[in-house]
C-alpha positions in Angstrom: 33.0 4.3 2.6 31.4 6.9 0.3 28.4 5.6 -1.6 26.4 7.3 -4.3 22.8 6.0 -4.2 20.9 6.4 -7.5 17.1 6.2 -7.3 14.1 7.4 -9.1 12.1 6.3 -6.1 13.1 8.6 -3.2 11.2 10.7 -0.7 9.2 12.9 -0.7 7.7 10.9 -3.6 5.2 8.4 -2.3 5.5 4.6 -2.6 6.8 1.4 -1.0 10.2 1.5 -2.8 10.6 5.2 -1.8 10.0 4.4 1.9 12.3 1.4 1.6 15.2 3.5 0.2 14.6 6.4 2.6 14.5 4.1 5.7 17.5 2.0 4.6 19.6 5.1 4.2 18.7 6.3 7.7 20.4 3.2 9.1 23.5 2.7 6.9 27.0 3.4 8.3 28.3 4.8 5.0 28.9 8.4 3.9 25.9 8.6 1.5 25.1 11.0 -1.4 21.8 10.5 -3.3 21.2 11.1 -7.0 17.4 11.4 -7.6 14.9 13.3 -9.8 13.6 16.7 -9.2 10.5 16.8 -6.9 8.5 19.9 -6.3 8.1 19.1 -2.6 11.7 18.2 -1.9 13.6 20.3 0.6 17.1 21.5 -0.1 19.6 18.9 1.1 23.3 19.0 0.5 23.4 15.2 0.5 21.0 15.0 -2.4 21.6 16.0 -6.0 18.4 16.4 -8.0 18.3 15.7 -11.8 16.0 18.0 -13.8 13.7 15.1 -14.9 13.1 11.4 -14.2 16.3 9.4 -14.5 16.3 7.0 -17.4 19.0 4.7 -18.9 20.3 7.3 -21.3 23.8 8.6 -22.1 22.9 12.0 -20.6 21.8 10.5 -17.3 24.9 8.3 -17.2 27.2 11.3 -17.7 25.3 13.2 -15.0 25.5 10.3 -12.5 29.2 9.8 -13.2 29.8 13.5 -12.5 28.1 13.2 -9.1 30.1 10.1 -8.3 33.4 11.9 -9.1 32.3 15.2 -7.4 31.6 13.4 -4.1 34.6 11.1 -4.5 32.5 8.0 -4.0 33.9 4.5 -3.7 30.9 2.8 -5.3 27.5 3.4 -6.8 24.4 1.7 -5.5 21.3 1.6 -7.7 18.0 1.3 -5.8 16.2 -0.6 -8.6 16.1 -1.7 -12.2 15.8 -0.5 -15.0 17.8 2.5 -13.8 20.6 0.1 -12.8 21.1 -0.5 -16.5 23.3 2.7 -16.3 25.7 0.7 -14.0 28.1 -0.5 -16.7 28.3 2.9 -18.4 28.9 4.8 -15.2 31.4 2.2 -14.0 33.3 2.6 -17.3 33.4 6.4 -16.9 34.4 6.4 -13.2 36.1 3.1 -12.5 33.8 2.6 -9.6 32.0 -0.7 -8.9 28.3 -0.8 -8.7 25.6 -2.8 -6.9 21.8 -2.9 -7.1 18.6 -3.8 -5.4 16.0 -6.0 -6.9 12.3 -5.7 -5.9 10.4 -8.1 -8.1 7.9 -6.5 -10.5 10.7 -4.8 -12.5 12.3 -8.2 -13.2 9.5 -10.4 -14.6 8.5 -8.4 -17.7 12.0 -7.6 -19.0 13.1 -11.2 -18.4 10.5 -12.3 -20.9 11.7 -9.9 -23.7 14.9 -11.1 -25.4 16.5 -7.7 -26.0 15.9 -6.5 -22.5 16.8 -9.8 -21.0 20.3 -9.5 -22.6 20.8 -6.0 -21.2 19.6 -7.1 -17.8 21.9 -10.1 -17.8 24.9 -7.9 -18.7 24.0 -5.4 -15.9 23.4 -8.1 -13.3 26.5 -10.0 -14.3 28.7 -6.9 -14.0 27.5 -5.9 -10.6 29.7 -6.3 -7.5 26.6 -7.3 -5.5 22.9 -7.9 -6.1 20.4 -7.6 -3.3 16.8 -8.9 -3.2 14.1 -7.6 -0.9 12.3 -11.0 -0.9 13.4 -14.6 -1.2 10.9 -14.9 -4.0 12.8 -12.2 -6.0 16.2 -13.8 -5.1 15.0 -17.1 -6.4 13.5 -15.7 -9.6 16.6 -13.7 -10.5 19.0 -16.6 -9.8 16.8 -19.0 -11.9 16.5 -16.6 -14.9 19.9 -14.9 -14.9 22.2 -17.5 -13.2 23.9 -15.0 -10.9 24.1 -15.1 -7.1 21.8 -12.8 -5.3 21.9 -11.9 -1.6 18.6 -11.8 0.3 18.6 -8.4 2.0 15.0 -8.5 3.2 13.1 -5.4 4.4 12.9 -3.5 7.7 10.3 -1.6 9.7 10.9 1.0 12.4 9.0 -0.6 15.2 9.3 2.6 17.3 7.2 4.4 14.6 4.8 1.7 13.6 3.5 0.4 16.9 0.1 -0.5 18.4 -2.0 2.0 20.2 -5.5 2.2 21.5 -7.5 4.5 19.1 -11.2 4.8 19.5 -13.3 4.0 16.4 -16.6 2.5 15.5 -17.3 -0.8 13.9 -14.9 -3.4 12.5 -12.4 -1.4 10.4 -10.7 -3.2 7.5 -7.7 -1.2 6.2 -5.8 -1.4 3.0 -2.6 0.6 2.2 -1.0 0.8 -1.2 -1.0 2.3 -4.6 -4.5 2.3 -6.1 -3.9 -0.2 -8.9 -5.8 -3.3 -9.8 -3.1 -5.7 -8.6 -3.2 -4.6 -5.0 -6.8 -5.8 -4.5 -8.5 -2.7 -3.0 -11.7 -3.4 -4.8 -11.7 -7.0 -3.4 -11.5 -5.5 0.1 -14.5 -3.2 -0.6 -16.6 -6.0 -1.9 -15.7 -8.2 1.0 -16.6 -5.5 3.5 -19.9 -5.0 1.6 -20.6 -8.7 2.0 -19.9 -8.5 5.8 -22.3 -5.6 6.1 -25.0 -7.6 4.2 -24.7 -10.3 6.9 -25.4 -7.7 9.6 -21.8 -7.1 10.7 -20.7 -3.5 11.5 -17.8 -3.4 9.1 -16.1 -0.3 7.6 -13.1 0.2 5.4 -10.1 2.5 5.2 -8.3 3.0 1.9 -4.9 4.6 2.2 -2.8 5.4 -0.9 -2.8 7.1 -4.2 -3.0 6.2 -7.9 -5.0 5.9 -11.1 -7.9 3.8 -9.7 -8.9 6.2 -6.9 -12.0 7.5 -8.6 -13.1 4.0 -9.5 -12.6 2.8 -5.9 -14.6 5.7 -4.5 -17.4 4.8 -6.9 -17.3 1.2 -5.8 -17.5 2.3 -2.1 -20.5 4.6 -2.8 -22.4 2.1 -4.9 -21.9 -0.7 -2.3 -22.7 1.7 0.5 -19.6 0.8 2.4 -18.6 3.5 4.9 -15.1 4.2 3.7 -12.4 6.7 4.7 -10.0 7.6 1.9 -6.6 8.9 2.9 -4.5 10.1 -0.1 -0.9 11.2 -0.1 -0.5 11.2 3.7 2.6 11.7 5.8 4.6 8.9 7.5 3.2 10.0 10.9 -0.4 10.0 9.6 0.2 6.5 8.1 1.3 5.1 11.4 -1.8 6.6 13.0 -4.0 5.2 10.3 -2.8 1.6 11.1 -3.7 2.2 14.7 -7.3 2.9 13.6 -7.7 -0.4 11.9 -8.8 -3.8 13.3 -7.3 -5.8 10.5 -5.1 -5.1 7.5 -5.9 -6.7 4.2 -4.2 -6.3 0.9 -5.0 -9.3 -1.2 -2.5 -8.7 -3.9 -2.6 -10.9 -6.9 -0.3 -11.8 -9.8 -1.5 -10.7 -13.2 -0.5 -11.3 -16.8 0.5 -15.0 -16.2 2.8 -14.0 -13.4 4.5 -11.1 -15.2 3.0 -8.6 -12.7 3.6 -9.6 -9.1 4.0 -8.2 -5.6 7.7 -8.1 -4.8 7.3 -8.1 -1.1 4.9 -5.5 0.3 6.4 -3.3 3.0 2.9 -2.3 4.1 2.3 -5.9 5.4 5.2 -5.5 7.7 4.2 -2.0 8.8 0.7 -3.3 9.6 2.1 -6.3 11.6 4.4 -4.0 13.5 1.3 -2.0 14.4 -0.1 -5.0 16.1 -2.7 -5.9 13.3 -3.6 -9.3 12.0 -2.5 -9.3 8.3 -4.2 -10.8 5.3 -1.8 -11.0 2.3 -2.4 -12.1 -1.2 -0.7 -15.1 -2.7 1.5 -13.1 -5.1 5.3 -13.0 -5.4 7.0 -12.4 -2.1 3.9 -11.2 -0.2 3.4 -14.6 1.6 6.8 -14.1 3.2 5.4 -11.3 5.3 2.8 -13.5 7.1 3.1 -16.7 9.1 -0.1 -18.2 7.8 -2.5 -19.1 10.5 -0.3 -17.5 13.3 0.1 -13.8 12.4 -2.6 -13.6 9.8 -3.8 -15.4 6.6 -2.5 -15.7 3.0 -5.4 -15.8 0.6 -5.7 -16.6 -3.1 -9.2 -15.4 -3.9 -12.3 -13.4 -2.7 -13.9 -16.4 -0.9 -10.8 -16.9 1.1 -10.6 -13.2 1.9 -14.2 -13.2 3.1 -13.6 -16.3 5.2 -10.5 -14.7 6.8 -12.2 -11.4 7.6 -15.3 -13.2 9.0 -13.0 -15.3 11.3 -11.2 -12.3 12.6 -14.4 -10.3 13.1 -16.0 -13.1 15.0 -13.0 -13.9 17.2 -11.4 -10.7 18.6 -9.1 -12.8 20.8 -7.7 -14.6 17.8 -7.2 -11.3 16.1 -5.4 -9.9 19.1 -3.1 -13.0 19.4 -2.3 -12.7 15.7 -1.5 -9.0 16.0 0.9 -9.6 18.9 2.6 -12.5 17.2 3.0 -10.4 14.0 4.7 -7.6 15.8 7.0 -10.0 17.6 7.9 -11.6 14.2 8.7 -8.2 12.7 10.9 -7.3 15.6 12.8 -10.6 15.2 13.1 -10.9 11.4 12.4 -7.5 9.8 14.6 -4.8 11.3 16.7 -2.2 9.4 19.9 -3.0 11.4 19.7 -6.6 10.2 19.1 -5.5 6.6 22.0 -3.1 6.7 24.3 -5.8 8.1 23.4 -8.2 5.3 24.0 -5.5 2.7 27.2 -4.0 4.2 28.8 -7.4 4.5 28.6 -7.9 0.7 29.7 -4.5 -0.6 33.3 -4.1 -1.8 35.1 -2.0 0.8 37.2 1.1 0.0 41.0 0.6 0.6 40.8 2.8 3.8 37.5 1.3 5.0 
């Protein structure tokens, strides 16, 4: 089956959705061509067509995507996320090809609250041959708001890339990986590490990511005198190594704007667990699905709970090790790309000769 995958979020651009799409496509059995925006660091690849700007739901973009679908004689079009999937009905009308889409979480909540956008989303979702959610939270929210069936696809991690390894480092290292935005909770982690140090504990922090709050986070680290390593825009291999230099992973993501801004799932939680780390997740959206609370880590709702979880793990290395081992085993059982691909492939309409 030939599939055109349309995504604004595609490597080498950084981000969780970008990694999700790139990893998914490495495991699918289809003949795939990708339609994505221009990126200055992208290598030439005959399997990828690059648009001259960010793809948006416009007539021009729809015509370009339809052209790529016909050029590569695709059987269907798969959109990596909304709102780009709003192009689905137009491209389907031009090509006669069915379309499907992935749903992550944050891109659903705000439009669902705006009447005009809600109608467009409802039409797009209703016309899709299949709808896939990366978390059970997102599946539930979409089904409740738009009354269409959604398949839970889940997420996967390459456990041969993200794996534990003995790396020498000093102190108790608390790591956080993710875009530097308020919702992710990086500042909460820095404040918690500062409190641990005030109690005489040799805690350090590692901030891995990119984004608009980088300068602010660096200021917080300096003012609180928390020894912090910032790693910005690093490679996949460097990210895997960074996890191995942590003692615990904490991203206390929170929901904002009365639940309109949420964490859809959080691939980084699964990567950290695969790396053998105890994981502290925030109580936002689908994030709690990545942790077996009390067995592979902790789910926290506020800074006092974050502090308590970190102190527990720092004071009980054996518990931290058990949680890390249990987390990796859980990822290997529930969050593999072959399992994700099987769930997706089973729901896609097959070409006549497939």
